[in-house]
C-alpha positions as CSV (number, residue, x, y, z in Angstrom):
1,M,-51.2,8.5,4.7
2,S,-48.6,6.3,6.3
3,T,-47.4,5.2,2.9
4,R,-46.8,8.9,1.9
5,I,-44.9,9.5,5.2
6,S,-42.7,6.4,4.6
7,A,-41.9,7.5,1.0
8,L,-41.1,11.0,2.2
9,S,-38.8,9.6,4.8
10,L,-36.9,7.5,2.2
11,I,-36.5,10.6,0.0
12,T,-35.3,12.7,2.9
13,R,-32.7,10.0,3.9
14,A,-31.5,9.8,0.3
15,L,-31.1,13.6,0.1
16,L,-29.2,13.6,3.4
17,A,-26.9,10.9,2.2
18,A,-26.2,12.8,-1.0
19,S,-25.5,15.9,0.9
20,A,-23.1,14.0,3.2
21,L,-21.2,12.7,0.1
22,T,-21.1,16.2,-1.3
23,L,-19.7,17.6,1.9
24,A,-17.2,14.8,2.1
25,G,-16.1,15.4,-1.5
26,T,-15.8,19.1,-0.7
27,G,-13.7,18.4,2.3
28,M,-11.4,16.2,0.3
29,A,-11.1,18.9,-2.3
30,H,-10.3,21.5,0.4
31,A,-7.8,19.2,2.0
32,A,-6.1,18.6,-1.3
33,C,-5.8,22.3,-2.1
34,A,-4.6,22.9,1.4
35,E,-1.7,20.4,1.2
36,G,-0.2,22.3,-1.7
37,L,-0.1,20.3,-4.9
38,T,2.1,22.6,-7.0
39,P,5.3,21.8,-5.1
40,L,4.6,18.1,-5.5
41,A,4.1,18.6,-9.2
42,Q,7.3,20.5,-9.6
43,R,9.6,18.4,-7.4
44,D,11.3,16.7,-10.3
45,T,14.5,18.8,-10.7
46,P,16.8,17.7,-13.5
47,S,20.2,16.4,-12.5
48,G,23.2,18.3,-13.5
49,D,24.9,15.2,-14.8
50,A,23.3,14.0,-18.0
51,S,24.8,10.5,-17.7
52,A,23.3,10.0,-14.2
53,P,20.0,8.3,-15.4
54,R,22.0,6.0,-17.7
55,L,24.4,5.0,-14.9
56,T,21.5,4.5,-12.5
57,L,19.8,2.2,-14.8
58,L,23.0,0.2,-15.4
59,N,23.4,-0.1,-11.6
60,L,19.9,-1.4,-11.3
61,I,20.5,-4.0,-14.0
62,Q,23.7,-5.2,-12.3
63,A,21.9,-5.5,-8.9
64,A,19.1,-7.5,-10.5
65,E,21.5,-9.8,-12.2
66,Q,23.4,-10.4,-9.0
67,R,20.3,-11.1,-7.0
68,S,18.4,-13.2,-9.5
69,K,18.0,-16.9,-8.5
70,A,17.2,-17.7,-12.1
71,V,20.5,-16.3,-13.3
72,G,22.3,-18.2,-10.5
73,A,20.6,-21.5,-11.5
74,A,21.5,-20.9,-15.1
75,K,25.1,-20.3,-14.2
76,L,25.2,-23.5,-12.2
77,L,23.9,-25.5,-15.1
78,A,26.5,-23.9,-17.4
79,D,29.3,-24.9,-15.0
80,A,27.9,-28.4,-14.8
81,A,27.9,-28.7,-18.6
82,R,31.5,-27.6,-18.7
83,S,32.4,-30.3,-16.1
84,D,30.7,-32.8,-18.4
85,V,33.0,-31.8,-21.2
86,E,36.1,-32.5,-19.0
87,E,34.6,-35.8,-17.9
88,T,34.2,-36.9,-21.6
89,K,37.7,-35.8,-22.5
90,A,39.1,-37.8,-19.7
91,G,37.5,-40.9,-21.2
92,A,40.4,-41.2,-23.7
93,L,43.1,-41.1,-21.0
94,P,44.6,-44.2,-19.2
95,T,42.9,-45.4,-16.1
96,A,44.5,-47.4,-13.2
97,T,42.7,-49.6,-10.7
98,L,44.1,-51.0,-7.5
99,S,42.3,-54.1,-6.2
100,A,42.8,-56.7,-3.4
101,A,41.4,-60.1,-2.7
102,I,41.5,-61.2,0.9
103,G,40.3,-64.7,2.1
104,P,40.9,-68.4,2.1
105,S,41.8,-70.2,-1.1
106,G,42.7,-73.7,-2.2
107,D,43.9,-75.6,-5.2
108,Q,44.5,-79.2,-6.1
109,M,46.6,-80.9,-8.8
110,E,46.0,-84.4,-10.1
111,G,47.5,-87.0,-7.8
112,Q,48.3,-84.5,-5.0
113,K,46.6,-83.3,-1.9
114,T,44.5,-80.2,-1.8
115,R,46.5,-77.2,-0.7
116,N,44.7,-74.6,1.4
117,Q,46.0,-71.2,2.5
118,F,44.8,-67.8,3.6
119,Q,45.4,-65.3,0.8
120,V,46.0,-61.6,0.6
121,R,46.4,-60.8,-3.1
122,P,46.7,-57.2,-4.3
123,G,46.5,-56.3,-8.0
124,L,47.0,-53.4,-10.3
125,T,45.3,-52.9,-13.6
126,V,46.1,-50.2,-16.1
127,S,44.0,-49.8,-19.3
128,A,43.3,-47.2,-22.0
129,M,41.4,-46.7,-25.2
130,L,43.6,-47.4,-28.2
131,Y,41.2,-46.8,-31.0
132,D,37.4,-46.1,-31.0
133,S,36.6,-45.0,-34.5
134,G,36.3,-41.4,-33.3
135,R,33.6,-42.1,-30.8
136,N,35.2,-40.2,-27.9
137,S,36.0,-37.2,-30.1
138,H,32.4,-37.0,-31.2
139,L,31.1,-37.4,-27.6
140,T,33.4,-34.6,-26.5
141,Q,32.1,-32.4,-29.3
142,W,28.6,-33.3,-28.2
143,R,29.3,-32.3,-24.6
144,T,31.0,-29.1,-25.8
145,S,28.0,-28.1,-27.9
146,L,25.7,-28.8,-24.9
147,A,27.9,-26.6,-22.7
148,E,27.7,-23.8,-25.3
149,A,23.9,-24.2,-25.3
150,A,23.9,-24.0,-21.5
151,N,26.1,-20.9,-21.7
152,Q,23.7,-19.2,-24.2
153,G,20.9,-20.2,-21.9
154,Q,22.6,-18.3,-19.0
155,I,23.1,-15.3,-21.3
156,S,19.4,-15.5,-22.3
157,T,18.2,-15.7,-18.7
158,T,20.4,-12.8,-17.7
159,E,19.1,-10.7,-20.6
160,Q,15.5,-11.4,-19.6
161,V,16.2,-10.2,-16.1
162,A,17.9,-7.1,-17.5
163,L,15.0,-6.3,-19.8
164,Q,12.5,-6.8,-17.0
165,T,14.5,-4.3,-14.9
166,V,14.6,-1.7,-17.6
167,I,10.8,-2.1,-18.4
168,L,9.9,-1.8,-14.7
169,S,12.1,1.3,-14.4
170,F,10.4,2.9,-17.4
171,E,7.0,2.0,-15.9
172,R,8.0,3.5,-12.6
173,D,9.0,6.7,-14.4
174,R,5.7,6.7,-16.4
175,Y,3.5,6.6,-13.3
176,R,5.7,9.1,-11.4
177,L,5.1,11.5,-14.3
178,H,1.4,10.7,-14.4
179,A,1.2,11.6,-10.7
180,Q,3.0,14.9,-11.3
181,V,0.7,15.8,-14.2
182,W,-2.4,15.0,-12.2
183,S,-1.0,17.1,-9.3
184,Q,-0.5,20.0,-11.6
185,Y,-4.0,19.6,-12.9
186,A,-5.4,19.5,-9.4
187,A,-3.4,22.6,-8.4
188,K,-4.9,24.4,-11.4
189,V,-8.4,23.3,-10.5
190,C,-7.7,24.4,-6.9
191,T,-7.1,27.9,-8.2
192,L,-10.4,27.8,-10.0
193,V,-12.2,26.6,-6.9
194,D,-10.7,29.4,-4.8
195,S,-11.7,32.0,-7.3
196,L,-15.3,30.6,-7.5
197,E,-15.6,30.5,-3.8
198,Q,-14.9,34.2,-3.7
199,I,-17.4,34.8,-6.6
200,V,-20.2,32.7,-5.0
201,A,-19.7,34.5,-1.7
202,T,-21.1,37.6,-3.5
203,D,-23.2,36.0,-6.3
204,R,-25.1,32.9,-5.0
205,G,-26.4,32.3,-8.5
206,R,-23.1,30.9,-9.7
207,G,-23.1,28.2,-7.1
208,S,-23.5,25.5,-9.7
209,E,-20.2,26.5,-11.2
210,L,-18.5,25.9,-7.9
211,V,-20.1,22.5,-7.6
212,Q,-18.8,21.6,-11.1
213,A,-15.3,22.7,-10.2
214,R,-15.3,20.8,-7.0
215,K,-16.5,17.6,-8.8
216,T,-13.7,18.0,-11.4
217,L,-11.2,18.4,-8.6
218,Q,-12.4,15.2,-7.0
219,Q,-12.1,13.3,-10.3
220,V,-8.6,14.6,-10.8
221,L,-7.6,13.6,-7.3
222,L,-9.0,10.1,-7.9
223,S,-6.9,9.8,-11.1
224,R,-3.9,11.0,-9.1
225,A,-4.5,8.4,-6.4
226,Q,-4.7,5.7,-9.1
227,S,-1.4,6.7,-10.5
228,M,0.2,6.7,-7.1
229,T,-1.2,3.2,-6.5
230,Q,0.3,2.0,-9.9
231,L,3.6,3.7,-8.9
232,R,3.7,1.8,-5.6
233,L,2.9,-1.5,-7.3
234,T,5.6,-1.0,-9.9
235,E,8.1,-0.2,-7.2
236,T,7.2,-3.3,-5.3
237,R,7.9,-5.4,-8.4
238,L,11.2,-3.6,-9.0
239,R,12.3,-4.1,-5.4
240,R,11.9,-7.8,-5.8
241,L,14.5,-7.6,-8.6
242,V,17.0,-5.1,-7.3
243,G,16.5,-5.0,-3.5
244,D,14.7,-2.7,-1.1
245,T,16.7,0.5,-1.8
246,L,15.5,2.2,-5.0
247,P,17.4,5.2,-6.4
248,E,15.6,8.3,-7.7
249,A,13.8,7.7,-10.9
250,N,14.4,11.1,-12.5
251,G,15.5,11.6,-16.0
252,L,14.5,8.3,-17.5
253,S,12.2,9.9,-20.1
254,A,14.9,10.5,-22.7
255,L,17.3,7.5,-22.6
256,M,16.1,5.6,-25.6
257,L,14.5,7.8,-28.2
258,Q,16.2,6.6,-31.4
259,P,15.2,3.1,-32.6
260,P,18.0,1.3,-34.4
261,A,17.8,0.5,-38.1
262,L,15.7,-2.6,-38.8
263,P,18.1,-4.3,-41.3
264,E,20.9,-4.0,-38.7
265,L,18.7,-5.6,-36.0
266,Q,17.6,-8.5,-38.3
267,S,21.2,-9.2,-39.2
268,Q,22.2,-9.3,-35.5
269,A,19.3,-11.6,-34.7
270,A,21.2,-14.7,-35.8
271,G,23.6,-14.1,-33.0
272,A,21.0,-13.6,-30.3
273,A,21.3,-15.9,-27.3
274,S,18.1,-17.7,-27.9
275,I,19.0,-18.5,-31.6
276,A,22.6,-19.4,-30.6
277,Q,21.3,-21.8,-28.0
278,L,19.2,-23.6,-30.6
279,A,22.2,-23.7,-33.0
280,A,24.4,-25.2,-30.3
281,Q,21.7,-27.8,-29.6
282,A,21.5,-28.7,-33.3
283,D,25.3,-29.1,-33.3
284,A,25.1,-31.3,-30.2
285,A,22.5,-33.5,-31.9
286,D,24.8,-33.9,-35.0
287,S,27.7,-34.9,-32.8
288,L,25.6,-37.4,-30.9
289,A,24.5,-38.9,-34.2
290,R,28.2,-39.3,-35.3
291,A,29.1,-40.8,-31.9
292,T,26.3,-43.3,-32.2
293,D,27.6,-44.4,-35.6
294,A,31.2,-44.6,-34.3
295,G,30.0,-46.8,-31.3
296,N,29.0,-49.5,-33.8
297,K,32.4,-49.7,-35.4
298,V,35.7,-51.2,-34.4
299,Q,36.9,-50.5,-30.8
300,A,40.3,-51.3,-29.5
301,N,41.8,-51.0,-25.9
302,W,45.1,-52.0,-24.3
303,L,45.4,-53.5,-20.8
304,L,48.1,-54.4,-18.3
305,S,47.4,-56.3,-15.2
306,V,49.7,-57.4,-12.3
307,A,48.8,-59.4,-9.2
308,K,50.8,-61.2,-6.4
309,N,50.1,-63.0,-3.2
310,A,51.3,-61.1,-0.2
311,T,51.2,-64.2,2.0
312,G,51.7,-67.9,1.6
313,D,53.6,-68.9,-1.5
314,R,53.8,-65.3,-2.7
315,A,53.0,-66.4,-6.3
316,G,52.3,-63.7,-8.8
317,N,51.1,-63.3,-12.3
318,W,50.7,-60.6,-15.0
319,N,49.2,-60.2,-18.4
320,A,49.2,-57.5,-21.1
321,G,47.4,-57.3,-24.4
322,I,45.1,-55.5,-26.7
323,T,41.3,-56.1,-26.8
324,I,39.6,-55.6,-30.1
325,N,35.8,-55.5,-30.5
326,V,34.3,-55.8,-33.9
327,P,30.5,-55.5,-34.0
328,L,29.0,-58.1,-36.3
329,L,25.3,-58.0,-35.6
330,N,23.5,-55.2,-33.7
331,P,19.8,-54.8,-34.8
332,A,19.4,-51.7,-32.6
333,A,22.3,-49.8,-34.2
334,A,20.4,-48.6,-37.3
335,P,17.3,-47.2,-35.5
336,A,19.6,-45.5,-32.9
337,S,21.6,-43.8,-35.7
338,T,18.4,-42.8,-37.5
339,S,16.8,-41.4,-34.3
340,A,19.9,-39.3,-33.6
341,R,20.0,-37.8,-37.1
342,L,16.3,-37.0,-37.1
343,R,16.7,-35.2,-33.8
344,A,19.6,-33.2,-35.3
345,E,17.5,-32.3,-38.3
346,A,14.6,-31.3,-36.1
347,A,16.9,-29.0,-34.1
348,R,18.0,-27.2,-37.3
349,V,14.4,-26.8,-38.5
350,Q,13.5,-25.4,-35.0
351,R,16.3,-22.9,-35.2
352,A,15.3,-21.7,-38.6
353,E,11.7,-21.3,-37.5
354,S,12.7,-19.4,-34.3
355,L,15.0,-17.1,-36.3
356,D,12.2,-16.3,-38.8
357,A,9.8,-15.7,-35.9
358,L,12.4,-13.4,-34.2
359,Q,12.9,-11.3,-37.3
360,N,9.2,-10.9,-37.8
361,R,8.9,-9.9,-34.1
362,L,11.6,-7.4,-34.6
363,A,9.7,-5.9,-37.5
364,E,6.6,-5.6,-35.5
365,V,8.2,-4.0,-32.4
366,H,10.2,-1.7,-34.7
367,E,6.9,-0.5,-36.2
368,Q,5.4,0.0,-32.7
369,A,8.4,2.0,-31.5
370,G,8.3,4.3,-34.6
371,A,4.6,4.8,-34.2
372,A,4.9,5.6,-30.5
373,L,7.6,8.2,-31.1
374,V,5.6,9.8,-34.0
375,R,2.6,9.9,-31.7
376,A,4.7,11.6,-29.0
377,R,5.9,14.2,-31.6
378,D,2.4,14.8,-32.9
379,T,1.1,15.2,-29.3
380,V,3.6,17.9,-28.7
381,T,2.3,19.8,-31.7
382,V,-1.3,19.4,-30.4
383,L,-0.2,20.4,-26.9
384,K,1.1,23.8,-28.2
385,S,-2.3,24.5,-29.7
386,S,-4.0,23.3,-26.6
387,E,-1.9,25.7,-24.5
388,R,-3.1,28.6,-26.6
389,V,-6.8,27.5,-26.4
390,R,-6.4,27.0,-22.7
391,D,-5.0,30.4,-22.1
392,D,-7.5,32.2,-24.4
393,T,-10.5,30.4,-22.8
394,I,-9.4,31.3,-19.2
395,A,-8.9,35.0,-20.3
396,Q,-12.3,35.2,-22.0
397,W,-14.0,33.6,-18.9
398,Q,-12.2,35.9,-16.4
399,Q,-12.1,39.2,-18.2
400,L,-14.9,39.2,-20.8
401,G,-17.4,36.6,-19.5
402,K,-17.7,35.2,-23.0
403,R,-16.9,31.6,-21.9
404,S,-18.5,29.5,-19.2
405,L,-16.7,27.6,-16.5
406,F,-17.6,24.4,-18.4
407,D,-15.5,25.7,-21.3
408,V,-12.6,26.4,-19.0
409,I,-12.8,23.0,-17.4
410,S,-13.0,21.3,-20.8
411,A,-9.9,23.2,-22.1
412,E,-8.0,22.3,-18.9
413,G,-9.0,18.7,-19.1
414,D,-8.0,18.4,-22.8
415,H,-4.6,20.0,-22.0
416,F,-3.7,17.8,-19.1
417,N,-5.0,14.6,-20.8
418,L,-2.8,15.5,-23.8
419,R,0.2,15.7,-21.4
420,I,-0.7,12.2,-20.0
421,A,-0.9,11.0,-23.6
422,Y,2.5,12.4,-24.4
423,V,4.0,10.7,-21.3
424,D,2.5,7.4,-22.4
425,A,3.6,7.7,-26.0
426,L,7.2,8.6,-24.9
427,H,7.4,5.6,-22.6
428,D,5.7,3.2,-25.0
429,G,8.4,4.1,-27.5
430,Q,11.2,3.7,-25.1
431,E,10.0,0.3,-23.9
432,S,9.6,-0.9,-27.5
433,I,13.2,0.3,-28.2
434,A,14.5,-1.5,-25.1
435,L,12.7,-4.7,-26.3
436,L,14.3,-4.3,-29.8
437,Y,17.8,-4.2,-28.4
438,S,17.0,-7.1,-26.1
439,L,15.6,-9.3,-28.9
440,A,18.6,-8.6,-31.1
441,G,21.3,-9.0,-28.4
442,S,21.4,-6.9,-25.3
443,V,19.3,-4.2,-23.8
444,K,22.4,-2.7,-22.2
445,L,23.9,-1.8,-25.6
446,P,22.3,1.7,-25.9
447,L,23.1,2.3,-22.2
448,N,26.8,1.5,-22.7
């Protein structure tokens, strides 16, 4: 007997808990309907200026580039590389050195006493490279190519920041539209819930339909809450790039709807910053190989030196001449030259491989962009049919009683899910097009 009472107690508790959850869900549904979802769904009013979304996105990109520490670091590296070029060029210019020797000194000639004195002996030495078999010229070209590689690295880093800003802006617009569609869906279900509450008040036998409608509303509200969470997360990531103040995200759904021609993109790929950087690195390796070879050839410098005692006997001396170095035996020269040439060849092979991979990547993304836009267009066609089915189903349920509430909810769900699919296809296409322009050169090209 006690076992039966215990089991009955557990069942009663479970039923009470389920009832509490149902009441809580009903309260959530009533609160959502009371807050007014339709104004939220329709708050996106188009701007009168068609260029406003484009300018907004350009301003966001500019803010991200100015704030980016990665872009700042790349700019410093490019400036440092340009200073290296100036340093190497200066290696061919004359240099002057002022020296001084201070302290006791002595000398002795045969048959004479040692002569000691305190000496202050300043000196001046001027020297310059006279001939170096082209070594300095090749080193200058090496530094110039490295500076170009650093400059292309800065452009590449800036482009990555710009692309990330554009993608996050599109994602922000995606989730904003998701939230609006779910709000419109919830507003529609709220209307059904209100109608069913009036019907159930007079016909208790249709209470299950009201329960089903409320459950559907709860599911829609959960989807809406998830979209709002994704929107807030995306805005947090975007604020890290552009700052705390974010402009309105309206009107970004139709900025990039025409993918560029693939042959044109692939022809532009050779000039992309990532490929140009590898080309500059290959040129630098070539120049370093030539400089290594020149360093093992004849070197000639001229020198002029003047020195005089400022105290004591005030004796002075000077000399001038040309210093010629002719390498005769250097076992390390051949391996060093071979190593430099192999690195140059490796850099050229790496560039060719990267260019081939980039062109294949462009083909893949171009296909994805086209497929997304076709999917968006086809979804619009299905949406029109869905709209007719939706309207007919509601009319038959309300006026003729030939359809059940489950048919109505199914038709509504199909319609609004198609709208979500349209938003996704549209933004997938735009993000792919943005990536195409970025890979081939600059994501700002279609915006300018």
